[in-house]
N, C-alpha and C positions, 0 to 999 in steps of 0.2 A: 470497588471496595465498599465494605459495609458502611463506612462513615459517610459515603456519598448518598446513601439511601435513607429515606425517612422511615420512621417506625411503621407508618401506614403501609409503605411499599414492602417492607420486610415482612410484616404480618400478612400481607396479601400473598406473598410467595409461600409463607407457611400454610396458609389456608389451602393452597393448591396441592401440597403434599400430604396434608392431614388425612384425606381419604385412603391414601396408600398405606400410611402407617397404621391407621385404624383397621384396615383389612388384614394386614400382616398380624396384628395383635389378635384379631378375631380368629384367624386360622390357628394360631398357637393355642388360643383358648379352647379350641375343639378337642385338644388332647391333654391339656394341662388344667388341672383344677386349682384355683387359687394361685399362690406364688406370684402375685402381681408385681412385687418388688423385683423378683428375679427376672421376670419378663421385661420390665422396664429397663433394668440394667443391661440386659442382652441387647435391646434395641438402642440404648444410649451408646453402648460400645460400637455397635454397627454404624450408627450415624457419625460417630467420632473417629472412625477408621482405626479403632484400637482393639486390642485383644483382651479377653475377659477370662478370669480364673474363678470358677465356681467351687466353693468348699462346702461340704456337707457329708453326712453319713450316707452310705448306700441306700437307695430306695426312695430318694426324694425327687425323682423325675428330672434330674439334671440332664442326663443324656437325651431323654425324650424331648425336652424343651429345645435343645440344640438342633436335633433332627427336624423338629417342626419348623424352626426358624429357617433352616436351609430350604426345606420343601416349599414353604410359603413364598420364598423369593426366587425359586427356580434356579438356584445356583448349584454348581457342582459341589459335591460334598464327599468327604472321606473321613472315616472313623479309624483311629489308631488306638488299639488297646495296649497301653503301656504295661510292660511286665519286666521282671528283673533280668531276663535274658535278651532283651531287645538290644539291637546294635544301631549306631548312628546311620549306617547304610540302609537300615530298614525304614528310615524316615526320608532320607535325602535321595537315595538311589545310588547307582554305581556305574562304573564303566564295564561293559560286557564285551568280551572278545568274540568276534565272528570269524570262525576258521575258514569260511568260504572265501572271503576276500582279505583275510589277515589284518583287519582293522578293528578298532574298538568303537562301540557305539554307546550312547548314553541311555541307560535304563532309569527313567525318572521314578522317584519314590512317591508316596502318597501325599507329601507336602505340596506337590504341584497341583493345586486345586483352588477353589474359591474359599470354602469354609472347611476348616479342619477341626474335628473333634478329637482332642487329645484326652482320652478317657483314662482316669486314674493316673494322671501324669506323675504323681509322686511315688509310684510303685516301680519306676525305672531308675537306674543309677544316674549319677550326676553327668557322666559323659554323654548319655543319651539326651537328657534334659537340655544340656548345653548345645546339642546339635540344632536346636530350634532357634538359637540366638540370632544368627544371621538372617534367617527367614523372617523372624518377627520384627527385627529392627530395620533391616535394609530392604526387605521384601524382594529378596533374591536368594538363590542358592548357588554356591560355587562347587562345581564338580570337575576335578582334574584341571584346576586352574581357569576354567571357563565359567563366567557368571551367567546364570539363567534367571531372567526376571520372572516374578510372580504376578498374577492378576492384580489389578487395582483393588478388587474386592476381597483380596486374601485376608483371612481373619482366623486366628487361633482361638477356639473356645475350649478351655481345658477344665476338666473336673478333677477335684482333689479330695481325698479322704482326710479327715482330721489327722494331724501328724502323730497323735497319740496311738493310732491304730497300728497293729502289727504289720510289718512288711512295707512300711512307708519310708521314704527318704525326704529330708527337707529340700526344697527347691533352692538352688544357689541364689544368693542375693541379686546377682546381676540379671539372672533370668526373671526372677519375681518382679524386678523393677520394669521389665519390658511389658508386663501386663498393665493395661490402662486401669483396670478395675479388679479388685478382689472382692467377690460377693459371697457372703455367708448365707447359707440356706437353712431355714428352720423347718421343723415338722409342721405339717398342715394342722389346721384347727379340727375339732371333732366333726363339725358339719362338712368341712372339705373332705375329710377322710371318708365320711359316709358317702359323699358324692362320688369319690374315686371308686369305692366298692360298687356302687350302683352302675357306673359307666362300664366297668370291667364285666359286670354280669350281663349287660345289654349289648356289649360290643363297642369297641373304640372307633371313633371317627378318624378319617385320614385327612390331614391338612392338604389344601389345594394351593397351587401356585397362583398368586394374585398380583405378583410384581416380578420384575427382573432387574438385571444389572443397570439398565438405563434409568429406571425409576429410582433405584438406589442412589445413583449419581445425582439425580435431581434433588432428592431429599438431603443429601450431604451438602450440596451447593446452597440450599436454603439455610441450613444450619450455619454455614460459614458466614452468612450475611448478618447473623444476629448481633445486635449492638451490645457492646460492653464498654461502659463509661470508665474513665481513668480511676475514679474512686473505687470501683469494684475491682479493677486490676490491682490496685494497691492493697486492697483487703486480701486478695488471694495471695499476694507476695508475703504479706504480714503473717498470714496463717501458716504458710509453709515454713517461713523462716523461724517462726515460734517453735516448730518441732525440732529445729536445729539448735536454737538458742532460747530455751524457755525462760531463762532469767531476764531476757529483754522485755518480756511482757509481765513480769512480776511473778512468774511461776518458779520461784527459787527451789521449791521442793522437787520439781521435776528434773532439775539439772542432774541429779544422781540417778534418775530413773531412765533417762533416754541416753542410749549409747550413740545412735546415729539417727538423724531425722531425714525428712524428705529433701531430695535434690531439686535443681531447677526443672528436671523432667517431671517431677510431681507438680510443680507450679503450672507447667504447660498442660498437664493432664487435667488439673482442676479447672482451668479456664475452658478447655475444650469440652469437657463433660458438663460444665455448668451451662454452656450454650445449648447443648443437646437436651439437657433437662428442661430448660426454658421452653424449647420447642415442643418436645414430646409430652411432657407432663402438664405444663401450664399453657401452652399455645401462645406464648409471648414472643415478641421480636426483640426483646432486650433482657439482659441478665440482671438479676437482683442478688443481694447477699444471701437470700434464702435458697436460691439455686446452688450457690457455692456450699452452703452448709449441708444441703441435702446430699451432695456428692462427696463431702470431705472424708467420711469414714471409708467408703469404698475405694477412694483414690489413695488414701494415706496408710491404711492399716498394714499393707505389705511393704511399705517403704520406711517404717519405723522399727528400729531395733532397740529393744528394751534391755536393761541391765539385769544382773542376777538379783539385785535388790528389789527390782520391780516384781520379779517372780515371787520373791519371799514375801512381799507385801500383798500378793494376790492381784496385782494390777495387770490389765490387758492393754493392747494397743488401742482398742476402742475407748477404754477409760481415759487414756491420755489424750486422745483426739477430742473427746467431749470436753475435757477440762481446758484444752487450748481454745476451742471454739467459744467457750464461756468467757474466757479471759481476754481474748483479742477483741478490741473495740469494733463493733459493727457500725459501718458508715450509715 
């Protein structure tokens, strides 16, 4: 248990895995210019055993980043292009009749892998998006009444176009909640865009495999050991509860703005990702409130449902989360 280890012992374990994570980051950097925050969130999702939803307009290297992550870890990888005519069986697989022996056999779909890239996930209808629910939550797929377990490293990395774009469908709330993080991707800076142009002109590098499933398990084990004091746990609970009951922290004006706030799943997600942030970004063996604040927007933005009044006032989920962070007392 992490409580039985000293901070020195925990940070010694972190020092052992740091070269692995640095090597994975370096390989992704061979094909991705800038976008450090997106890369950090992908790695945090990986360390936290969670799924990540990347939102941004086409052309921001979301797909390339996911492919590079899988290649650098030497994990099996499948890409599914979501389209309006996709069927659930196209993801899960189906029973196939064999006329030679008169029996049915299981034909496994592309979800039976380590890392799944669900490209443009919100271009498929809700019934297809919902087909992912069991795989994402239970890490298994049921076909014809028989459960088939998925690998421990199974992870869904989905890309999503902004909902305002033509031909998109909103993700069902239940499915959006299964994503550990929702990361919004911005355009690169001018210098970064110039570097992208230069790299394309000179030829792109190919990421190399620098780690595997065993090294990934070691990294995750080190993250699980990270110390979190009760005062930080209480702070996480207070933040999430404030999105459900903003009046409890003096945000009376947000009562009419928030229809639904984060559930206990959001509380668990915030704690898990704060540990990963402490390890990956800070190299620490303990969690601080700053780690929690750093992950709050990515953990909560897809778990808060705003009212029509919020839209009329021009408020976004990020605006509300920022105000909650400012109002809840930091220990």
